[in-house]
N, CA, C and O of each residue as an XYZ file, in Angstrom:
276
protein
N     -47.471     46.620    -86.872
C     -47.860     47.761    -86.332
C     -48.018     49.453    -87.581
O     -47.125     49.879    -88.313
N     -49.183     49.935    -87.434
C     -49.435     51.013    -87.894
C     -49.768     52.564    -87.500
O     -50.678     52.920    -86.751
N     -49.178     53.095    -87.920
C     -49.618     54.426    -87.381
C     -50.716     55.180    -88.000
O     -50.683     55.604    -89.155
N     -51.665     55.322    -87.197
C     -52.789     56.453    -87.214
C     -52.998     57.514    -87.524
O     -52.633     58.301    -86.651
N     -53.541     58.102    -88.605
C     -53.302     59.056    -88.652
C     -55.225     59.764    -88.515
O     -56.207     59.123    -88.889
N     -55.263     61.054    -87.947
C     -54.333     62.202    -87.933
C     -53.677     62.411    -86.114
O     -53.140     63.422    -85.661
N     -53.965     61.051    -85.352
C     -53.767     61.069    -83.921
C     -52.219     60.896    -83.711
O     -51.698     61.466    -82.752
N     -51.267     59.934    -84.789
C     -49.933     59.570    -84.836
C     -50.392     58.679    -83.508
O     -49.458     58.724    -82.707
N     -51.427     57.933    -83.018
C     -50.622     56.733    -82.523
C     -50.532     55.805    -83.126
O     -51.101     55.619    -84.201
N     -49.513     54.725    -82.343
C     -49.511     53.516    -83.250
C     -50.325     52.410    -82.900
O     -50.868     52.481    -81.798
N     -50.513     51.496    -83.530
C     -51.364     50.556    -83.068
C     -50.463     49.107    -82.402
O     -49.233     49.088    -82.446
N     -51.081     48.220    -81.944
C     -50.413     46.801    -81.360
C     -51.287     45.905    -82.386
O     -52.351     46.014    -82.995
N     -49.960     44.694    -82.195
C     -50.806     43.644    -82.646
C     -50.663     42.609    -81.257
O     -50.049     42.778    -80.203
N     -51.432     41.577    -81.702
C     -51.704     40.610    -79.813
C     -50.565     40.101    -80.023
O     -50.063     39.979    -81.141
N     -49.917     39.666    -78.679
C     -48.524     39.394    -78.721
C     -47.424     39.979    -79.147
O     -46.269     39.606    -78.946
N     -47.772     40.862    -79.714
C     -46.297     41.998    -79.840
C     -45.631     42.316    -78.644
O     -46.006     42.730    -77.547
N     -44.112     41.896    -79.336
C     -43.035     41.889    -78.147
C     -42.875     43.642    -78.152
O     -43.079     44.443    -79.064
N     -42.437     43.847    -76.772
C     -41.750     45.266    -76.863
C     -43.308     46.179    -76.601
O     -43.290     47.407    -76.519
N     -44.418     45.488    -76.506
C     -45.534     46.610    -76.461
C     -46.134     47.585    -75.204
O     -47.173     48.240    -75.118
N     -45.243     47.422    -74.469
C     -44.738     48.193    -73.457
C     -44.595     49.722    -73.990
O     -45.454     50.569    -73.745
N     -43.512     49.966    -74.683
C     -43.075     50.900    -75.395
C     -44.107     51.970    -76.262
O     -44.305     53.167    -76.051
N     -44.645     51.134    -77.243
C     -45.634     51.729    -77.542
C     -46.803     52.011    -76.998
O     -47.360     52.987    -77.500
N     -47.531     51.316    -75.870
C     -48.400     52.046    -75.234
C     -48.190     52.722    -74.039
O     -49.021     52.961    -73.163
N     -46.344     53.173    -74.092
C     -46.314     54.320    -72.916
C     -46.301     55.748    -73.972
O     -46.557     56.907    -73.645
N     -45.894     55.197    -75.384
C     -45.687     56.283    -76.253
C     -46.920     57.032    -76.540
O     -46.897     58.248    -76.731
N     -47.990     56.334    -76.576
C     -49.299     56.235    -77.546
C     -49.851     57.348    -76.272
O     -50.506     58.335    -76.605
N     -49.465     57.040    -74.551
C     -50.155     57.652    -73.775
C     -49.274     59.174    -73.180
O     -49.456     60.117    -72.411
N     -48.299     58.664    -74.079
C     -47.516     60.494    -74.055
C     -48.269     61.151    -75.224
O     -47.946     62.323    -75.415
N     -48.938     60.790    -75.811
C     -49.155     61.562    -77.223
C     -50.487     62.097    -76.907
O     -50.856     63.206    -77.294
N     -51.361     61.127    -76.047
C     -52.628     61.538    -75.884
C     -52.661     62.682    -74.526
O     -53.541     63.542    -74.492
N     -51.655     62.585    -73.485
C     -51.424     63.520    -72.421
C     -50.906     64.665    -73.084
O     -51.745     65.532    -72.842
N     -50.212     65.059    -73.624
C     -49.924     66.014    -74.796
C     -50.895     66.943    -75.221
O     -51.002     68.154    -75.027
N     -51.677     66.016    -75.925
C     -53.078     66.478    -76.644
C     -54.281     67.171    -75.526
O     -55.105     68.010    -75.887
N     -54.195     66.721    -74.369
C     -54.810     66.826    -73.479
C     -54.667     68.378    -72.906
O     -55.410     69.359    -72.884
N     -53.365     68.092    -72.471
C     -52.820     69.405    -71.612
C     -53.339     70.254    -72.972
O     -54.300     70.943    -72.631
N     -53.035     70.431    -74.357
C     -53.215     71.268    -75.316
C     -54.294     72.082    -74.780
O     -54.316     73.147    -74.163
N     -55.295     71.168    -75.247
C     -56.882     71.039    -75.022
C     -57.715     72.215    -73.791
O     -58.579     73.078    -73.949
N     -56.826     71.641    -72.360
C     -56.958     72.495    -71.149
C     -56.501     73.604    -71.409
O     -57.314     74.517    -71.267
N     -54.911     74.051    -71.937
C     -54.486     75.433    -72.548
C     -55.705     76.303    -72.853
O     -56.107     77.276    -72.214
N     -56.189     75.777    -73.913
C     -57.204     76.233    -74.787
C     -58.288     76.659    -74.180
O     -58.927     77.611    -74.629
N     -58.756     75.791    -72.703
C     -59.825     76.084    -71.767
C     -59.736     77.531    -71.820
O     -60.431     78.312    -72.470
N     -58.649     77.791    -70.936
C     -58.170     79.015    -70.417
C     -58.370     80.236    -70.879
O     -58.273     81.206    -70.127
N     -58.802     80.408    -72.707
C     -58.791     81.445    -73.418
C     -60.078     81.705    -73.880
O     -60.666     81.160    -74.815
N     -60.561     82.823    -72.940
C     -61.883     83.502    -73.100
C     -61.983     83.706    -74.003
O     -61.242     84.675    -74.169
N     -62.806     83.289    -75.635
C     -63.209     84.069    -76.989
C     -64.506     83.860    -76.865
O     -65.060     82.852    -76.428
N     -65.198     85.299    -77.446
C     -66.231     85.325    -77.726
C     -66.676     85.245    -79.062
O     -67.670     84.707    -79.550
N     -65.983     85.723    -79.434
C     -65.732     85.783    -81.313
C     -64.056     86.657    -81.471
O     -63.414     87.638    -81.096
N     -64.016     85.493    -82.271
C     -62.402     85.403    -82.764
C     -62.588     86.527    -84.084
O     -63.175     86.260    -85.133
N     -62.013     87.683    -83.788
C     -62.089     88.611    -84.798
C     -61.301     88.021    -86.332
O     -60.991     86.844    -86.511
N     -61.119     88.951    -87.167
C     -60.706     88.449    -88.160
C     -59.164     89.113    -88.283
O     -58.475     88.728    -89.228
N     -58.617     90.087    -87.361
C     -57.343     90.426    -87.217
C     -56.368     89.645    -86.073
O     -55.161     89.792    -85.880
N     -57.195     88.887    -85.486
C     -56.752     88.124    -84.444
C     -56.376     86.682    -84.293
O     -57.073     85.753    -84.701
N     -55.313     86.568    -83.724
C     -54.572     84.933    -83.713
C     -54.528     84.412    -82.387
O     -54.600     85.093    -81.364
N     -54.410     83.218    -82.449
C     -54.709     82.487    -81.215
C     -53.239     82.043    -81.031
O     -52.904     81.270    -81.929
N     -52.455     82.252    -80.309
C     -51.101     81.908    -79.978
C     -50.193     80.926    -78.930
O     -50.478     81.199    -77.764
N     -49.586     80.287    -78.998
C     -48.736     79.977    -77.725
C     -48.202     80.868    -77.081
O     -47.609     81.706    -77.759
N     -48.193     81.016    -75.839
C     -46.880     81.744    -75.137
C     -46.742     80.974    -74.631
O     -47.556     80.284    -74.017
N     -45.109     80.827    -74.813
C     -44.002     79.937    -73.770
C     -43.846     80.911    -72.317
O     -43.547     80.380    -71.247
N     -44.036     82.065    -72.416
C     -43.664     82.651    -70.838
C     -44.541     82.589    -69.990
O     -44.190     82.721    -68.818
N     -45.971     82.369    -70.303
C     -46.915     81.943    -69.674
C     -47.803     80.589    -69.769
O     -48.924     80.328    -69.333
N     -46.847     79.820    -70.522
C     -47.497     78.557    -70.770
C     -49.171     78.339    -71.062
O     -49.883     77.394    -70.723
N     -49.474     79.404    -71.715
C     -50.411     78.965    -72.405
C     -50.711     79.690    -73.528
O     -49.904     80.496    -73.992
N     -52.136     79.423    -74.172
C     -52.903     80.432    -75.666
C     -53.049     81.619    -74.799
O     -53.250     81.707    -73.587
N     -52.869     82.683    -75.898
C     -53.155     83.840    -75.952
C     -53.927     84.209    -77.370
O     -53.848     83.856    -78.547
N     -54.624     85.015    -76.669
C     -55.306     85.886    -78.208
C     -54.612     86.685    -78.714
O     -54.269     87.520    -77.877
N     -54.118     86.917    -79.905
C     -52.876     88.139    -80.061
C     -54.176     88.951    -81.173
O     -54.912     88.292    -81.907
N     -54.205     90.145    -81.087
C     -54.843     91.020    -81.837
C     -53.780     92.154    -82.653
O     -53.021     92.930    -82.073
N     -53.954     92.016    -84.198
C     -53.025     93.085    -84.997
C     -53.348     94.074    -85.394
O     -54.328     93.895    -86.117
N     -53.059     95.154    -85.337
C     -53.671     96.754    -85.793
C     -53.558     96.611    -87.565
O     -53.902     97.549    -88.284
């Protein structure tokens, strides 16, 4: 079994015992990534300015654009 980079997914060998645990962990990793991508789609960005950052706002549970003056 090998950890694939940069996805951090684990590979499986045919007939490997306890394969379901690796499969479930891989699905959890993919779901987490998909949720982050979905959250990024909620942020409307026409142009990211030099003094702006995209940050996770845990109170809103989404990414927000923060501009520093």
